[in-house]
C-alpha angles and dihedrals in degrees: 000000000000148000090279091052091052092049090050090056093059116102121242092255089063097057092128089057090051091052095043092047089056092046102047096042106019095043100031120140091207120117110264097250093049092046101045092042088054090047095050097042093048093045088056091045089051087067090218117138089194093055095042095048089051100044102033097074092051092045092048091050090052097043131073111239089255092052093044090053093044093052090052086048092053092052091047098047094042091050086064099035096048092056093043098047095037091054093045090051093047096051112096092219105089092194088084088068090062096054122096112254094219091195121129114240102154092143091072089063096043110022097159091240137068107307092229090057093050091046089049091052091045091051091050092051090047090055091056093044090047100231108155095188093053091045091053092046096050092041090055093049090049093048091048089051086057099256110155122236091242090057093046087051089059088065095058092039089058089043093051095047095044090049092048092048089051092050092048097046095042091050090049089050091050094047092051095055 
């Protein structure tokens, strides 16, 4: 189970995805913890068992136990937050924005890893889940921490490629049943 194995599973018509997967993960300039936490959290967010099974062992091997847990926590809490905040934002009744959320999200304040890394992973998951409010919030935190736009873009490049690979492989699996 590895990045190479995942690339080999992609059909010929998805050659661009194969190349992009190798590029955004295999040739990334991100620090290992930031990269592999992003890979793991977006693999979880992709909801693809195929992608998660292939990428998780390599992510686990490249992350400390704390970072591994924090990346999974980012995917979990953002799965909730992205639905909640996206819905609140999409509703035409602005009064929902004044109501207390009342949802626990303590892990955001104390993720067990560097706050920038956790924000980076949360941002990438929010890209997959399509929550503009969460994207803006996490991007602002990252920018205030001094993270350059080019680095932030790496998070949503990884998210885009992981999601596309997941959609392609899941479709192929369904079509072959």
